C-alpha positions as CSV (number, residue, x, y, z in Angstrom):
1,M,24.1,-20.3,-19.4
2,D,25.4,-17.0,-20.7
3,I,28.7,-15.7,-19.2
4,K,29.8,-12.1,-20.0
5,I,33.5,-11.6,-20.3
6,T,34.9,-8.2,-19.7
7,F,38.4,-6.6,-19.7
8,P,38.8,-4.3,-16.6
9,G,42.4,-3.4,-17.2
10,N,45.9,-4.6,-17.9
11,K,45.8,-8.4,-18.3
12,K,42.7,-8.9,-16.1
13,V,39.7,-10.7,-17.7
14,F,36.6,-11.2,-15.7
15,A,33.7,-13.6,-16.2
16,D,30.3,-12.5,-15.0
17,T,28.0,-15.5,-14.5
18,G,25.1,-13.5,-13.2
19,E,25.6,-14.9,-9.8
20,F,29.4,-14.5,-9.4
21,V,32.2,-12.5,-11.1
22,I,35.2,-14.7,-11.6
23,E,38.3,-12.6,-11.7
24,T,41.4,-13.8,-13.6
25,D,44.8,-12.2,-14.2
26,Q,48.2,-13.1,-15.5
27,S,51.4,-13.5,-13.5
28,I,53.8,-10.6,-13.3
29,K,56.2,-12.4,-15.6
30,N,53.4,-12.7,-18.2
31,G,52.6,-9.0,-18.0
32,G,49.8,-9.1,-15.5
33,D,49.4,-7.8,-11.9
34,A,49.1,-11.3,-10.3
35,T,45.9,-10.2,-8.5
36,A,44.0,-13.5,-9.3
37,P,44.6,-16.9,-10.7
38,S,45.0,-17.3,-14.5
39,P,42.2,-18.8,-16.6
40,Y,44.3,-21.9,-17.0
41,T,44.8,-22.3,-13.3
42,Y,41.0,-22.1,-12.9
43,F,40.6,-24.7,-15.6
44,L,43.0,-27.1,-13.9
45,S,41.4,-26.4,-10.5
46,S,38.0,-27.1,-11.8
47,I,38.9,-30.7,-12.5
48,G,40.1,-31.4,-8.9
49,T,37.3,-29.5,-7.3
50,C,34.7,-31.2,-9.4
51,A,36.1,-34.6,-8.4
52,G,36.1,-33.3,-4.9
53,I,32.4,-32.5,-4.8
54,Y,31.6,-36.1,-5.9
55,V,33.9,-37.5,-3.2
56,L,32.4,-35.1,-0.6
57,S,28.8,-36.2,-1.6
58,F,29.8,-39.9,-1.6
59,C,31.2,-39.6,2.0
60,R,28.3,-37.5,3.3
61,K,25.8,-40.0,2.1
62,R,27.6,-42.6,4.1
63,D,28.4,-40.5,7.2
64,I,32.1,-40.8,6.5
65,P,34.0,-37.8,7.9
66,T,35.9,-35.8,5.3
67,D,38.2,-33.8,7.6
68,N,41.3,-35.9,6.7
69,I,40.5,-36.5,3.1
70,S,42.2,-34.5,0.3
71,I,42.9,-34.8,-3.4
72,I,46.3,-34.1,-4.8
73,Q,46.1,-33.2,-8.5
74,K,49.2,-33.7,-10.6
75,T,49.7,-32.6,-14.1
76,E,52.1,-34.1,-16.6
77,Y,53.3,-32.3,-19.7
78,A,54.9,-33.5,-22.9
79,E,56.1,-31.9,-26.1
80,D,54.1,-32.2,-29.2
81,E,55.6,-32.8,-32.7
82,K,56.3,-29.0,-33.0
83,G,58.2,-28.9,-29.6
84,N,55.3,-27.1,-27.8
85,K,54.6,-28.1,-24.2
86,K,51.1,-29.6,-23.8
87,L,49.1,-31.1,-21.0
88,N,49.5,-34.9,-21.4
89,K,48.0,-36.4,-18.2
90,I,46.2,-35.4,-15.1
91,V,46.4,-37.7,-12.0
92,L,44.0,-37.3,-9.1
93,E,45.4,-38.9,-6.0
94,L,42.8,-39.4,-3.3
95,L,44.4,-39.2,0.1
96,L,42.3,-41.1,2.5
97,P,42.7,-41.6,6.3
98,K,43.8,-45.0,7.6
99,D,40.4,-45.6,9.1
100,F,38.6,-45.0,5.7
101,P,36.2,-48.0,5.3
102,E,38.0,-50.5,3.0
103,K,34.7,-51.6,1.5
104,Y,34.3,-48.2,0.0
105,L,37.8,-47.7,-1.5
106,N,36.8,-48.7,-5.1
107,A,33.5,-46.9,-4.9
108,V,35.0,-43.6,-3.7
109,K,37.5,-43.8,-6.6
110,K,34.6,-44.3,-9.0
111,S,32.7,-41.4,-7.5
112,A,35.6,-39.0,-8.2
113,A,35.7,-40.3,-11.8
114,L,32.1,-39.1,-12.3
115,C,33.2,-35.5,-12.4
116,S,31.3,-33.6,-15.1
117,V,34.4,-31.4,-16.0
118,K,36.4,-34.5,-16.7
119,E,33.6,-36.0,-18.7
120,T,33.4,-32.8,-20.8
121,I,37.1,-32.9,-21.5
122,M,36.8,-36.6,-22.5
123,N,33.9,-35.7,-24.8
124,P,34.7,-32.2,-25.9
125,P,32.0,-29.8,-27.2
126,Q,32.1,-28.1,-30.5
127,F,33.4,-24.5,-30.4
128,D,32.0,-21.7,-32.6
129,I,33.5,-18.2,-32.4
130,I,31.4,-15.5,-34.0
131,T,31.7,-11.7,-34.2
132,R,29.0,-9.0,-34.2
133,T,28.9,-5.3,-33.4
134,A,27.2,-4.1,-30.3
135,E,24.0,-2.3,-30.7
């Protein structure tokens, strides 16, 4: 999949996937216009929403209503040896209704863990950055 990244102004950076344009911006305190989430916010959100699609699919296959199901994603930060703040832990808390079938509690938790975004983070790809001049 090729994604074209463009710079439409100020601190905005857009990603054109061919099907969608994902708009990002920076907060006002970081020099942006705060017109869209930051790339880092999208990154973090992709983890919870990815887990969410697995939970949604799990429940739909079993005719379990999802109206009262949600996921709270919590992030924990720690300082590295240089004193820089870094993401240390992500916790996904599945909030299930009282009438959620007890026999599926462990299985729905396992389904959330199948998230491909999480799997990619756990087994990171190699990155190459190259330059070339446009023709």
